[in-house]
C-alpha positions in Angstrom: -69.3 9.2 97.4 -69.0 5.8 95.9 -72.0 4.6 98.0 -74.1 7.4 96.4 -73.1 6.3 92.9 -73.9 2.7 93.7 -77.3 3.7 95.2 -78.1 5.7 92.1 -77.1 2.9 89.8 -79.3 0.4 91.7 -82.2 2.8 91.6 -81.8 3.3 87.9 -81.9 -0.4 87.3 -84.9 -0.8 89.6 -86.7 2.1 87.9 -86.0 0.6 84.5 -87.5 -2.6 85.6 -90.5 -0.9 87.1 -89.9 -1.7 90.8 -88.8 0.2 93.9 -87.0 -1.1 97.0 -88.6 0.8 100.0 -85.7 -0.2 102.3 -83.1 1.4 100.0 -85.3 4.4 99.4 -85.6 5.1 103.1 -81.9 4.8 103.8 -80.9 8.1 105.5 -77.5 8.4 103.7 -78.2 7.0 100.2 -82.0 7.1 99.9 -82.1 10.3 98.0 -79.6 9.0 95.4 -81.5 5.8 95.1 -84.8 7.6 94.6 -83.4 9.9 91.9 -82.0 6.8 90.1 -85.5 5.2 90.3 -87.0 8.2 88.6 -84.3 8.4 86.0 -84.6 4.7 85.3 -88.4 5.0 84.9 -88.0 7.9 82.5 -85.5 6.0 80.4 -87.8 3.0 80.3 -90.7 5.2 79.2 -88.6 6.8 76.5 -87.5 3.4 75.1 -91.1 2.2 75.0 -92.2 5.4 73.3 -89.5 5.2 70.7 -90.4 1.5 70.0 -94.1 2.4 69.6 -93.3 5.2 67.2 -91.1 2.9 65.1 -93.9 0.3 65.1 -96.4 2.8 63.9 -94.0 4.0 61.2 -93.5 0.4 60.0 -97.3 -0.1 59.8 -97.7 3.0 57.7 -95.3 1.9 55.0 
């Protein structure tokens, strides 16, 4: 179970950074956990960028 959490965490970090490790993604045991982490990390990075852009636009309108 711990390997699954570690794979997810690594995937989340990679997704946040906009990269993907094909070797980890293809691992038969932890690949699915890694891939979900990549997707979640990518979504988190997108949300952070979106919020930053909305704040920037609000500051410009003041």
